[in-house]
C-alpha positions as CSV (number, residue, x, y, z in Angstrom):
1,X,-6.0,-8.4,49.4
2,X,-3.1,-10.2,50.6
3,X,0.5,-9.3,49.8
4,X,0.9,-12.8,47.8
5,X,-2.2,-11.7,45.9
6,X,-1.1,-8.5,45.1
7,X,2.2,-9.5,44.0
8,X,0.4,-11.9,41.8
9,X,-2.0,-9.4,40.1
10,X,0.9,-7.1,39.5
11,X,3.0,-9.9,37.4
12,X,0.1,-11.0,35.3
13,X,-0.6,-7.2,34.6
14,X,3.2,-7.1,33.7
15,X,2.9,-10.1,31.6
16,X,0.0,-8.9,29.7
17,X,1.6,-5.5,29.1
18,X,4.8,-7.3,27.9
19,X,2.6,-9.5,25.5
20,X,0.9,-6.5,24.1
21,X,4.3,-4.9,23.4
22,X,5.3,-7.7,21.5
23,X,2.6,-7.6,18.9
24,X,3.2,-5.2,15.9
25,X,-0.1,-4.3,14.3
26,X,0.5,-3.6,10.6
27,X,-2.1,-1.5,8.5
28,X,-2.7,-2.9,5.0
29,X,-5.2,-2.6,2.2
30,X,-6.9,-5.5,0.3
31,X,-6.9,-3.4,-3.0
32,X,-3.2,-3.2,-3.5
33,X,-2.7,-6.6,-5.5
34,X,0.4,-7.9,-5.5
35,X,1.4,-5.5,-2.7
36,X,-1.5,-6.2,-0.1
37,X,-4.8,-8.1,-0.9
38,X,-6.9,-11.0,1.0
39,X,-6.1,-14.6,-0.2
40,X,-9.6,-16.0,-1.5
41,X,-8.7,-19.3,0.1
42,X,-7.4,-18.4,3.8
43,X,-9.0,-15.2,3.9
44,X,-6.0,-13.6,5.4
45,X,-3.9,-10.8,4.2
46,X,-1.2,-11.5,1.8
47,X,1.3,-10.0,-0.6
48,X,4.8,-8.6,-1.2
49,X,4.1,-6.1,1.6
50,X,2.5,-8.4,4.0
51,X,5.6,-11.0,3.7
52,X,7.8,-8.1,4.2
53,X,6.3,-6.8,7.1
54,X,5.9,-10.4,8.8
55,X,9.7,-10.8,8.1
56,X,10.8,-7.3,9.6
57,X,8.3,-8.1,12.5
58,X,10.3,-11.5,13.0
59,X,13.6,-9.8,12.6
60,X,12.8,-7.3,15.7
61,X,11.2,-10.0,17.9
62,X,7.7,-8.8,17.5
63,X,4.5,-10.9,16.3
64,X,2.5,-9.0,13.2
65,X,-1.1,-8.6,13.6
66,X,-2.4,-7.4,10.5
67,X,-5.3,-4.7,10.0
68,X,-7.1,-4.3,6.9
69,X,-7.9,-0.5,6.2
70,X,-9.1,1.5,2.9
71,X,-5.9,3.0,1.5
72,X,-7.0,6.5,2.1
73,X,-7.7,5.5,6.1
74,X,-4.0,4.0,6.6
75,X,-2.4,7.1,7.5
76,X,-5.1,8.5,10.0
77,X,-5.2,5.0,11.7
78,X,-1.4,5.4,12.2
79,X,-1.8,8.9,13.5
80,X,-4.4,7.7,16.2
81,X,-2.4,4.6,17.2
82,X,-5.0,2.0,15.9
83,X,-1.8,0.4,14.0
84,X,1.9,0.7,14.4
85,X,3.1,0.6,11.0
86,X,1.9,0.8,7.3
87,X,3.1,-1.7,4.9
88,X,1.3,-1.3,1.5
89,X,2.1,0.1,-1.8
90,X,2.4,3.7,-0.5
91,X,4.8,6.1,-2.0
92,X,6.9,8.1,0.6
93,X,6.2,11.6,-0.7
94,X,7.0,15.0,0.8
95,X,3.4,15.8,1.7
96,X,3.3,12.1,3.5
97,X,6.3,13.0,5.5
98,X,4.9,15.9,7.0
99,X,2.9,13.7,9.1
100,X,4.6,10.3,9.3
101,X,8.2,9.0,8.9
102,X,9.2,6.3,6.2
103,X,11.5,3.6,6.1
104,X,14.3,3.1,3.7
105,X,12.7,2.7,0.3
106,X,11.8,-1.1,-0.8
107,X,10.6,-0.6,-4.3
108,X,10.1,1.8,-6.8
109,X,7.7,2.2,-9.7
110,X,5.7,4.9,-11.5
111,X,2.0,5.1,-12.7
112,X,-0.1,3.5,-15.5
113,X,-3.0,4.3,-17.6
114,X,-5.5,1.9,-18.6
115,X,-8.9,2.1,-20.9
116,X,-11.6,-0.1,-22.3
117,X,-10.0,-3.5,-23.6
118,X,-11.8,-2.3,-26.9
119,X,-10.0,1.1,-27.1
120,X,-7.0,0.5,-29.2
121,X,-5.6,4.4,-28.7
122,X,-2.2,5.0,-27.9
123,X,-2.4,7.7,-25.2
124,X,0.0,9.9,-23.3
125,X,-1.5,12.0,-20.1
126,X,-2.3,15.2,-22.5
127,X,-4.4,13.3,-24.9
128,X,-6.8,12.8,-22.2
129,X,-7.5,16.5,-21.9
130,X,-11.5,17.4,-21.6
131,X,-12.1,13.7,-20.6
132,X,-13.7,12.2,-17.2
133,X,-10.7,10.0,-15.4
134,X,-10.3,8.4,-12.3
135,X,-8.1,7.6,-9.8
136,X,-8.0,6.0,-6.1
137,X,-8.9,8.4,-3.6
138,X,-5.8,9.1,-1.3
139,X,-3.1,8.4,-3.9
140,X,-0.5,10.6,-5.2
141,X,-2.0,9.8,-8.8
142,X,-5.3,11.7,-7.8
143,X,-3.3,14.8,-6.7
144,X,-1.1,15.0,-9.8
145,X,-4.1,14.6,-11.9
146,X,-6.3,17.3,-10.0
147,X,-3.1,19.4,-10.3
148,X,-2.9,19.0,-14.0
149,X,-6.1,20.7,-14.4
150,X,-6.8,19.8,-18.1
151,X,-9.5,17.0,-17.3
152,X,-13.2,17.5,-17.6
153,X,-13.3,15.6,-14.1
154,X,-11.3,13.6,-12.0
155,X,-13.3,11.1,-10.3
156,X,-12.0,9.5,-7.4
157,X,-12.6,5.8,-6.1
158,X,-11.9,3.9,-3.1
159,X,-10.6,0.9,-5.1
160,X,-8.9,0.4,-8.5
161,X,-11.6,-2.5,-9.3
162,X,-14.2,0.4,-9.2
163,X,-12.5,2.6,-11.6
164,X,-11.9,-0.6,-14.0
165,X,-15.4,-1.1,-13.8
166,X,-16.3,2.4,-14.8
167,X,-13.7,2.3,-17.5
168,X,-15.0,-0.9,-19.1
169,X,-18.7,0.5,-18.8
170,X,-17.3,3.9,-20.6
171,X,-18.5,5.8,-17.8
172,X,-15.0,7.3,-17.8
173,X,-12.5,7.4,-20.5
174,X,-9.4,6.1,-18.7
175,X,-8.0,5.4,-15.0
176,X,-4.7,5.9,-13.6
177,X,-2.9,4.0,-10.7
178,X,0.1,1.7,-9.6
179,X,1.6,0.0,-12.7
180,X,2.6,-3.3,-11.2
181,X,-0.7,-3.6,-9.3
182,X,-2.8,-2.8,-12.6
183,X,-0.7,-5.1,-14.7
184,X,-1.0,-7.8,-11.9
185,X,-5.0,-7.7,-12.0
186,X,-5.4,-7.3,-15.8
187,X,-3.1,-10.7,-15.9
188,X,-5.0,-12.7,-13.5
189,X,-8.3,-11.5,-14.6
190,X,-8.8,-10.6,-18.2
191,X,-12.3,-10.5,-17.7
192,X,-11.9,-6.9,-16.2
193,X,-12.6,-5.4,-19.7
194,X,-9.4,-3.0,-19.4
195,X,-6.0,-2.9,-21.0
196,X,-2.9,-1.0,-19.9
197,X,-1.8,1.9,-22.4
198,X,1.4,0.9,-24.1
199,X,4.1,3.5,-24.3
200,X,2.3,5.6,-21.6
201,X,5.0,7.7,-19.8
202,X,4.4,8.0,-16.1
203,X,3.9,11.2,-14.5
204,X,6.7,10.2,-12.2
205,X,8.3,7.5,-10.7
206,X,7.8,6.8,-6.6
207,X,9.6,4.9,-4.0
208,X,7.6,2.4,-1.9
209,X,8.4,2.4,1.9
210,X,6.9,1.6,5.2
211,X,5.3,4.1,7.5
212,X,5.8,4.5,11.1
213,X,4.4,7.1,13.6
214,X,6.6,10.1,14.2
215,X,6.3,9.4,17.8
216,X,8.1,6.0,17.4
217,X,11.4,6.8,16.1
218,X,13.1,3.5,17.8
219,X,10.4,1.4,15.7
220,X,11.8,3.0,12.5
221,X,15.2,2.4,13.5
222,X,14.6,-1.4,14.0
223,X,12.7,-1.5,10.9
224,X,15.3,0.1,9.0
225,X,18.1,-2.2,10.5
226,X,15.9,-5.2,9.4
227,X,15.4,-3.9,5.7
228,X,19.4,-3.5,5.5
229,X,19.7,-7.1,6.5
230,X,17.1,-8.3,3.9
231,X,19.0,-6.1,1.4
232,X,22.2,-7.6,1.9
233,X,21.0,-11.2,2.5
234,X,18.8,-11.1,-1.0
235,X,15.8,-11.8,1.0
236,X,14.0,-8.5,0.0
237,X,14.5,-9.5,-3.8
238,X,13.2,-12.8,-3.1
239,X,10.1,-11.5,-1.2
240,X,9.0,-8.9,-4.3
241,X,10.1,-11.8,-7.0
242,X,7.7,-14.1,-5.3
243,X,5.1,-11.7,-6.6
244,X,6.3,-11.1,-10.0
245,X,7.7,-7.6,-8.9
């Protein structure tokens, strides 16, 4: 190989590396409406956290590439470098902080309980003692329900839609999950056959944040700087307001 060809090959390799470095692979889930979901028209990921990740990527000079995962697979994907960042309706809990780093919080909310639409009962958490209830695997709500130790069983599901189906069919008494996600889905599709329990007191309120690998502190700094700018400009509120949050 001539010197010129060697130089050209090196330049091409460098360009390829730089192009790869400009991509920001964002882990999202399809079951987190209105935070992250797939648009039925375009079949592309959308939602508040998708828009937020796209805005952050643009701010730091990178191109977002969205990778759809089950919620429970998001952190493992981050730990194995399959994705660079998680942008979903994920709480920044102490347990998760042991394995990943979180950005500045971008939204806060608590859990909600839902029952079959024809169930007119008014419930608090302890009223479900002895019943079979459901939660999404990998969520803080599932951990909290199991730790409570008062239920006949806490069934774990891959998605909220699966929980809603079993609540509607009477297979389980109640389901628990992210209040804004459940409220949005019920409002958009009354045929789901479930309703939010009015007056239910959440087990707690958590902060939603983006997750970054502990091996990438520089990326975390860039993300936090972008969030700070969007908070100051009002863009952050606009993004969440677009989805009724």
